[in-house]
Every structure is written in C-alpha cells, then in structure tokens.
C-alpha positions in Angstrom: -15.4 101.5 128.0 -11.6 101.6 128.4 -10.5 98.0 128.4 -7.2 98.9 130.1 -9.3 100.0 133.1 -11.2 96.7 133.2 -8.0 94.7 133.1 -5.9 96.8 135.5 -3.5 98.2 133.0 -4.0 101.9 133.6 -4.5 104.3 136.5 -6.3 107.1 134.7 -9.5 106.5 136.7 -7.9 106.7 140.1 -7.1 109.2 142.8 -5.1 108.9 146.1 -7.3 108.3 149.1 -5.8 110.8 151.5 -6.4 108.7 154.6 -4.9 105.4 153.4 -2.7 106.9 150.6 -3.9 104.0 148.4 -5.4 104.4 145.0 -9.2 104.3 144.6 -11.7 105.2 141.9 -12.3 109.0 141.8 -16.1 108.5 141.7 -15.9 106.4 144.9 -13.8 108.6 147.1 -16.5 110.8 148.5 -18.6 107.9 149.5 -15.6 106.1 151.0 -14.8 109.2 153.1 -18.4 109.3 154.4 -18.4 105.6 155.3 -15.2 106.1 157.1 -16.6 109.0 159.1 -19.7 107.2 160.0 -17.7 104.2 161.2 -15.5 106.5 163.4 -18.7 108.0 165.0 -19.7 104.5 166.0 -16.4 103.6 167.5 -14.7 101.9 164.6 -11.5 102.7 162.7 -12.1 101.7 159.0 -8.8 100.8 157.5 -8.1 99.6 154.0 -5.8 96.6 153.6 -5.9 96.6 149.8 -7.6 98.9 147.2 -6.5 99.2 143.6 -4.3 96.4 142.4 -3.0 96.6 138.9 -2.6 93.8 136.4 1.1 93.3 137.1 0.6 93.1 140.9 -2.2 90.6 140.5 -0.1 88.6 138.0 2.8 88.5 140.6 0.4 87.1 143.2 -1.0 84.5 140.8 2.4 83.3 139.6 3.8 83.0 143.2 0.8 80.9 144.2 1.0 78.8 141.0 4.7 78.0 141.8 4.0 77.1 145.4 5.8 80.2 146.7 2.7 81.5 148.5 0.2 79.6 150.6 -3.0 78.1 149.1 -6.0 77.8 151.3 -9.0 75.5 151.5 -12.6 76.8 151.9 -12.2 77.3 155.7 -8.9 79.3 155.3 -6.7 76.4 156.3 -3.4 75.9 154.4 -3.3 73.3 151.6 -0.3 71.0 150.8 0.8 72.4 147.4 2.7 69.2 146.6 -0.4 67.0 146.7 -2.4 69.1 144.2 -2.6 68.5 140.4 -2.1 71.6 138.2 -5.9 71.8 137.6 -6.5 71.6 141.4 -3.9 74.4 141.9 -5.7 76.7 139.4 -9.0 76.2 141.3 -7.4 76.5 144.7 -5.9 79.9 143.7 -9.2 81.1 142.2 -11.1 80.3 145.4 -9.3 83.2 147.1 -7.5 85.1 144.4 -8.8 86.7 141.2 -7.5 85.9 137.8 -5.2 88.7 136.6 -7.2 90.8 134.1 -10.4 89.9 135.9 -9.9 91.2 139.4 -12.4 93.7 140.8 -9.5 95.4 142.5 -8.4 96.6 139.0 -11.3 98.9 138.9 -10.5 101.0 142.0 -14.1 100.4 143.1 -13.3 97.5 145.4 -11.3 97.4 148.6 -10.6 95.2 151.6 -11.3 96.6 155.1 -10.6 95.9 158.8 -11.1 97.7 162.0 -7.8 99.0 163.3 -9.2 100.0 166.7 -9.7 96.3 167.6 -6.2 95.2 166.8 -3.6 94.3 169.4 -0.3 96.0 168.8 1.4 92.9 167.4 -1.6 91.6 165.4 -1.2 91.0 161.6 -4.4 91.2 159.6 -5.0 88.0 157.7 -8.2 88.7 155.8 -9.6 85.3 156.6 -13.2 84.2 157.6 -12.4 83.7 161.2 -11.7 87.4 161.7 -15.2 88.4 160.5 -17.5 86.1 162.3 -19.4 87.6 165.3 -16.9 86.2 167.8 -13.9 87.2 165.6 -11.6 90.1 166.2 -13.5 92.3 163.7 -16.9 90.7 164.3 -18.6 93.9 165.7 -17.2 96.0 162.9 -18.7 93.7 160.3 -22.1 93.6 162.1 -22.1 97.4 161.8 -21.2 97.2 158.1 -24.1 94.8 157.6 -26.5 97.6 158.7 -24.7 100.5 157.0 -23.2 99.6 153.6 -26.3 99.9 151.5 -27.2 103.4 152.4 -23.7 104.5 151.1 -24.0 102.5 147.9 -21.5 99.8 149.0 -22.1 96.1 149.0 -20.2 92.8 149.4 -19.8 91.1 146.0 -18.6 87.9 147.8 -21.1 87.8 150.6 -22.3 84.3 150.0 -20.7 81.1 148.7 -21.9 80.5 145.1 -19.3 77.8 144.5 -16.7 80.1 143.1 -14.9 82.7 145.1 -15.0 82.0 148.8 -17.1 84.4 150.9 -15.1 87.5 151.8 -16.9 89.8 154.2 -13.9 92.2 154.2 -14.3 92.9 150.4 -16.4 95.9 149.8 -17.5 97.3 146.4 -18.9 100.7 145.3 -22.0 99.6 143.3 -22.4 102.7 141.0 -18.9 102.0 139.5 -18.4 98.3 139.9 -21.8 97.4 138.4 -21.0 99.3 135.2 -17.5 97.7 134.9 -18.8 94.2 135.6 -21.3 94.6 132.8 -18.6 95.8 130.4 -16.2 92.9 131.1 -16.4 90.1 128.6 -15.2 86.5 128.2 -13.3 87.5 125.0 -11.5 90.3 126.8 -10.4 88.0 129.7 -9.4 85.3 127.2 -7.2 87.6 125.1 -5.7 89.1 128.3 -4.6 85.8 129.6 -3.5 84.5 126.2 -1.0 87.4 125.9 0.2 87.3 129.5 3.3 85.7 131.0 1.1 83.7 133.4 1.8 80.4 135.1 -0.6 77.5 134.1 -1.8 79.5 131.1 -2.9 76.4 129.1 -5.0 75.1 131.9 -6.6 78.5 132.6 -7.5 78.9 128.9 -8.8 75.4 128.7 -10.9 75.8 131.9 -12.0 79.4 131.1 -15.5 78.4 129.9 -16.0 77.1 133.5 -14.0 79.7 135.3 -15.7 82.7 133.7 -19.3 82.2 134.8 -18.2 80.6 138.1 -15.5 83.1 139.3 -15.8 86.2 137.2 -19.2 86.9 135.7 -21.1 86.8 139.1 
C-alpha cells in the first residue's frame, strides 16, 4: 500500500468528478455518479461540499483551529470559547469534528461530505452541522432517503453513531470497497511518524495522547 495515499501526500489515485469538479477516488467515481442519478430521480440534488483533502489542506485547518483562528464546536455544534480551554482540551475539541492530518479519511478520495442543493434558499450557506440533518432540518428528507439507499451502492456513514470519538456526521459518506482497504492499511506507527515530521501545532500533546487518540478517533 502506498503510504502517501494513506496520509494525503499524493493524488495518483484520484480523478476529477465531472459534476462537482472535485477530486475523488477513481474506483469510486462510477458508484458516485449512480448515487447522484438516483438522488435526482427522487427529487434531490446531491452536491459535494468536500471530497479529497490533501495533507497540507488538513494541516492548515488543524493549525488554524489550534491557534484559535477557526471556531471550535461542542458536541451539539455550538461554538466553544477557545480562551477557556487548556491545550489538551483544544486537541480533543478539534478532534471531535476535524481529523488529524495524515489520518483523515478525506485523504483517500473515498469519502466526501454531501448536502441537497435543491432544498437550499438562495442565501443559505451550508454549515455541515447536526441540525441540518435531523428529520426537521433543511436536509432532513435527503438524509432519510440516503438512509434507505446508501448500502445498495456500497456507501456508508463511518460516523453514523457517537462512539466517544468523532461526533456523528450524517453528511460524511464513504465508499466501502476502497475505504475499508485503506482503513485496514493505516497504522499507529505511520500516523505517529507523519505527525512527528509535520509542522503541526500542539505536536507534543498529540504525540503524547496518540495512544488514546488512535483507537478513539482513527482506528474505528
């Protein structure tokens, strides 16, 4: 297995999704097109908010949150007060909603975040927060449809339930034939060495906490 694929440091496994112009795994693209077509037939417009995200992009998000330049959220999606948090608390607050660089499923091109464009008012900005996905939420009907149709197209939600690590993300879909293989290939040692060599904020705390972080937020 190419470790650069696992850690988001190459794009050799990707192709451009013609509809969204975002990068996705080449083995996933046909299934994604079929899922999108089926959604359209049922009155939904499946749009991708985020697909492949490389290591550097994930690192930029992490560092901005670690410095208090981007909002941190609690379990319900409410903003936290950065100034009241300890460095360890900041690490875990980030991890609740944002993957560690080098360990993000978005590196693989098999995972992507979705919303239903057909339900959006003209001035609405997608937030990718739980309140959008509940039955009464703006994308509630779309997610109920996905509940019934993902499996037959080999997609699933890796963060469907709260296991005490990453918060539930109904909008995050994964293509099982690819992501299952990559998840199995990822290792504690690879994540550790990737973080150790990175210019990442709160590095010492991450490495110290990694024996807890890895099984709770990564190897799930």
